[in-house]
Residue frames as a rotation matrix with the C-alpha (Angstrom) as fourth column:
MET 1
0.575 0.818 0.000 0.00
0.818 -0.575 0.000 0.00
0.000 0.000 -1.000 0.00
ALA 2
-0.079 -0.623 0.778 1.33
0.575 -0.666 -0.475 3.39
0.814 0.410 0.411 -0.91
ASP 3
0.195 0.227 0.954 -0.11
-0.455 -0.841 0.293 5.10
0.869 -0.491 -0.060 2.16
ASP 4
0.835 0.087 -0.544 1.00
0.357 0.666 0.655 2.45
0.419 -0.741 0.525 4.68
VAL 5
0.618 -0.593 0.517 3.31
-0.728 -0.680 0.090 3.91
0.298 -0.431 -0.851 7.32
LEU 6
0.315 -0.622 -0.716 6.55
0.328 0.780 -0.533 2.09
0.891 -0.067 0.450 8.09
MET 7
0.862 0.016 0.507 7.57
-0.456 -0.416 0.787 2.00
0.223 -0.909 -0.351 11.73
SER 8
-0.203 -0.970 -0.136 10.96
-0.573 0.231 -0.787 1.40
0.794 -0.082 -0.602 13.30
PRO 9
-0.165 0.095 -0.982 11.35
0.576 0.817 -0.018 -1.13
0.801 -0.568 -0.189 16.12
GLN 10
-0.927 -0.216 -0.308 11.57
0.376 -0.519 -0.768 1.78
0.006 -0.827 0.562 18.56
GLN 11
-0.675 0.736 0.046 8.27
-0.699 -0.659 0.279 3.20
0.236 0.157 0.959 17.30
VAL 12
0.010 0.677 -0.736 6.53
-0.186 0.725 0.664 -0.18
0.982 0.131 0.133 17.51
ALA 13
-0.462 -0.255 -0.849 7.85
0.722 0.448 -0.528 -0.76
0.515 -0.857 -0.023 21.03
SER 14
-0.993 0.115 -0.035 6.64
-0.079 -0.844 -0.531 2.69
-0.090 -0.524 0.847 22.06
TYR 15
-0.381 0.902 -0.203 3.21
-0.722 -0.153 0.675 2.07
0.578 0.404 0.709 20.48
LEU 16
0.214 0.442 -0.871 2.88
0.102 0.877 0.469 -1.28
0.972 -0.189 0.142 22.28
GLN 17
0.495 -0.118 0.861 4.41
-0.778 -0.502 0.378 0.18
0.387 -0.857 -0.340 25.47
ILE 18
0.952 -0.300 0.061 7.02
0.253 0.882 0.397 -2.57
-0.173 -0.363 0.916 25.72
PRO 19
0.222 -0.943 -0.249 10.82
-0.324 -0.313 0.893 -2.60
-0.920 -0.117 -0.375 25.77
VAL 20
0.368 -0.185 -0.911 12.52
-0.930 -0.044 -0.366 -2.84
0.028 0.982 -0.189 22.38
THR 21
-0.717 -0.693 0.079 14.32
-0.697 0.715 -0.050 -5.96
-0.022 -0.091 -0.996 23.62
THR 22
-0.307 0.702 0.643 10.95
-0.122 0.641 -0.758 -7.69
-0.944 -0.311 -0.111 24.12
LEU 23
0.638 0.532 -0.556 10.00
-0.572 -0.156 -0.805 -6.88
-0.515 0.832 0.205 20.53
TYR 24
-0.063 -0.758 -0.649 13.28
-0.958 0.228 -0.174 -8.40
0.280 0.611 -0.741 19.30
GLN 25
-0.789 -0.172 0.590 12.73
-0.425 0.846 -0.322 -11.50
-0.443 -0.505 -0.740 21.47
TRP 26
0.210 0.943 0.257 9.24
-0.217 0.301 -0.928 -11.94
-0.953 0.139 0.268 20.01
ARG 27
0.554 -0.059 -0.830 10.67
-0.828 -0.142 -0.543 -11.62
-0.086 0.988 -0.128 16.49
HIS 28
-0.526 -0.843 -0.114 13.33
-0.843 0.535 -0.059 -14.22
0.111 0.065 -0.992 17.24
ARG 29
-0.726 0.318 0.610 10.68
-0.101 0.827 -0.552 -16.65
-0.680 -0.463 -0.568 18.52
GLY 30
-0.893 0.418 0.167 8.27
0.244 0.137 0.960 -15.82
0.379 0.898 -0.224 15.68
ASP 31
-0.305 0.803 -0.512 5.64
0.936 0.154 -0.317 -14.44
-0.175 -0.576 -0.799 18.08
GLY 32
-0.439 0.047 -0.897 5.74
0.231 -0.959 -0.164 -10.74
-0.868 -0.279 0.410 17.21
PRO 33
0.637 0.672 -0.376 4.20
-0.139 -0.380 -0.914 -8.66
-0.758 0.635 -0.149 14.48
PRO 34
0.545 -0.433 0.718 5.53
0.816 0.472 -0.334 -9.29
-0.194 0.768 0.610 10.96
ALA 35
0.502 -0.490 -0.713 8.52
-0.234 -0.870 0.434 -7.19
-0.833 -0.051 -0.551 9.93
ALA 36
0.850 -0.273 0.450 10.70
0.523 0.332 -0.785 -6.75
0.065 0.903 0.425 6.88
ARG 37
-0.071 -0.934 -0.349 14.27
0.627 -0.314 0.713 -5.75
-0.776 -0.168 0.608 6.22
VAL 38
0.953 0.185 0.241 14.59
0.303 -0.638 -0.708 -2.55
0.023 0.748 -0.664 4.22
GLY 39
0.327 -0.932 0.157 18.27
-0.449 -0.300 -0.842 -2.43
0.831 0.205 -0.517 3.45
ARG 40
-0.611 -0.608 -0.507 19.91
0.189 0.509 -0.840 -2.96
0.769 -0.609 -0.196 6.81
TYR 41
-0.790 0.373 0.487 16.91
-0.611 -0.546 -0.573 -1.63
0.052 -0.750 0.659 8.73
LEU 42
-0.770 0.624 -0.133 14.02
0.637 0.764 -0.101 -3.55
0.038 -0.162 -0.986 10.26
ARG 43
-0.839 0.543 0.042 10.63
-0.539 -0.839 0.077 -2.01
0.077 0.042 0.996 9.53
TYR 44
-0.680 0.725 0.106 7.05
0.581 0.622 -0.525 -2.81
-0.447 -0.295 -0.844 10.49
ARG 45
-0.656 0.586 0.476 3.96
0.153 -0.514 0.844 -1.77
0.739 0.626 0.248 8.55
GLU 46
-0.818 0.369 0.442 1.56
-0.575 -0.487 -0.657 0.04
-0.027 -0.791 0.611 10.85
THR 47
0.174 0.947 -0.269 -1.41
-0.928 0.249 0.277 -1.95
0.329 0.202 0.922 9.52
ASP 48
0.050 -0.230 -0.972 0.40
-0.013 0.973 -0.231 -5.24
0.999 0.024 0.045 10.26
VAL 49
-0.911 -0.411 -0.032 1.15
0.049 -0.031 -0.998 -4.14
0.409 -0.911 0.049 13.83
ARG 50
-0.513 0.797 0.318 -2.46
-0.853 -0.431 -0.294 -3.11
-0.098 -0.422 0.901 14.41
ARG 51
0.323 0.615 -0.719 -3.78
-0.693 0.672 0.263 -6.36
0.645 0.413 0.643 12.88
TRP 52
-0.354 -0.567 -0.744 -1.36
0.157 0.748 -0.645 -8.43
0.922 -0.345 -0.176 15.00
LEU 53
-0.967 0.002 0.254 -2.48
-0.240 -0.332 -0.912 -6.60
0.082 -0.943 0.322 18.16
GLU 54
-0.146 0.989 0.007 -6.18
-0.986 -0.146 0.076 -6.99
0.076 0.004 0.997 17.31
GLN 55
0.184 0.147 -0.972 -5.70
-0.297 0.951 0.087 -10.75
0.937 0.273 0.218 16.86
ARG 56
-0.746 -0.511 -0.427 -4.15
0.257 0.370 -0.893 -10.94
0.614 -0.776 -0.145 20.34
VAL 57
-0.766 0.541 0.347 -7.02
-0.634 -0.548 -0.546 -8.95
-0.105 -0.638 0.763 21.85
GLN 58
0.181 0.878 -0.442 -9.60
-0.893 0.336 0.301 -11.21
0.413 0.340 0.845 20.20
ALA 59
-0.077 -0.274 -0.959 -7.75
0.016 0.961 -0.276 -14.36
0.997 -0.037 -0.069 21.30
SER 60
-0.947 -0.311 -0.079 -7.55
0.088 -0.014 -0.996 -13.17
0.309 -0.950 0.041 24.91
ASN 61
-0.504 0.833 0.231 -11.27
-0.859 -0.454 -0.236 -12.35
-0.092 -0.317 0.944 24.91
THR 62
0.270 0.628 -0.730 -12.23
-0.685 0.658 0.312 -15.86
0.676 0.416 0.608 23.81
ARG 63
-0.573 -0.558 -0.600 -10.40
0.038 0.713 -0.700 -17.54
0.819 -0.424 -0.388 26.69
């Protein structure tokens, strides 16, 4: 999407109110929001982060 905002790991961590190290741990385990390498930088699409979070909210509400 042309209008999709790319977020740095620091921005995603701030949005989720978690430490950046937790975000990297989730990525290593495959539990975090999807990310992509853009050159040497890791970037997250804002829509992917929001979708990932919404899935977690829905899953926690069904328990």
